[in-house]
N, C-alpha and C positions, 0 to 999 in steps of 0.2 A: 505527458510531454507537451511543452509550448515553446516555440521559439522566442516569442515575447508575450507578455502578459503576465499571468499569476498562476501558481499552484498553491492550493490551500488544503491543509490537513486538520481534521476535526476528530478528536477521541472523545468517546462519551460512554456512559454507563447507565443502564435502564435496570433497576432493581425489579424483581419479580416478587421477591419476599426478603426476609432478613438474610437468607443464605445464598440465594440464587439470583442471578440476573444475566444480562447480556452485555458484553463488551462491543461498542461500535466504533468503527473506523471508517471515516469518509474522506476521500481524495477528490478533489475537484481541480480541473484545470481549464483555462480559457484558450486552449490550444485550437487546432484545425478541426477537431471533432471527427467522427467516424460515421460513414454512412449506415443506415438501418440494416442493410442486407449483409453487413460484415459483422455487426456486433455480436451475433451468436457464434461466429467462427473464431472470436478473439481468444477464447479460453481453449482452443485447440493447440497442442504442441507445434512450434515452428510456424505458425500462422503469423503474417504480418499485414497489417492493413494496407491497402493501395496508396493512401495518403502518405503513410510513413515511408513506403519505399520511393514514392514520387519525390519527396523533399529530402531524400537520403538520411533518414533518421537511422542511426546504427542500432543493431539489436538482433537477436536470434529469434524472437518470437516466443520464448519459453517463460517469460516473467509472469504472464497472467495464468498460464496453464499451471505453474508451480504454485502460485498463490491460491489457486482454486483447489488444488489437491490438499494443501495443508489446511485450508479452512474447513473444507469437508471432512478431512480426517479428525478435526477438532470438533466436528458436530455442528458447524457453522454453515453460513451461507454467504454467498458473494454475488453482486448484480452489477452490471455496467449499463449506465444510461449515457447516450452521446447524441449530439445534434452537429452536423456539418457546419462549419463557421462559427459555432458558439463555444463548444467544448465538451469535456467528458466528465463524468462523475462515477466513481467506484465506490460501492457500499459493502462493508464486510460487517457481520454480526456473528459473534462467538458466544455461545453459552458458557458461563463460568459458575462454579460453584465455590463459595468461600470456605475455606478451611476453618476448624475450630480453634487453630493454634494462634496465639497473639501475634501481631504484626512484628515482623523482623525489626531489630534496631540497626539502623545504618551505622557503619564504622564511622569513626571520627575522621573528618576530612583531613588528609595531609597534603602537603605541596612540597616540592623540592625543585631546585634549579638544575636544569640539564645544560651542558654546553650546547651552543647552537649546532655544532656539527651532528649531534646526535638526535636531533629533531627529525621525525619523519612524518609524512602524511600519506595516508592511503585513501584513495577515492575509487569505489568500485561501482561500475555502472553496468546495467544489463543492456 
């Protein structure tokens, strides 16, 4: 979260051999940062950092605990690094084994017009 500044998302692949590697996801923000004594608690369900409470950031405190559970179930790891006043970096690494099947062919792109009254947008935020 950052009230102003930037959020940067990076996705990468590190091959270990022809069939195995790690998918890497990194999210950086230039937000308010989190105190060192709170970083270890952020993966606990319903925990919200003091700074988030102070500036009225909405949320339940479940996002990181859910992410951690999913990543660990996939055999991966997640880490969070933060510095107050500078920002936060979350790093995820998930081991992946490539299948022997040929890549799927994407279906041909189709487009069609909808009446403006039929357009809907959903924005979901934790």
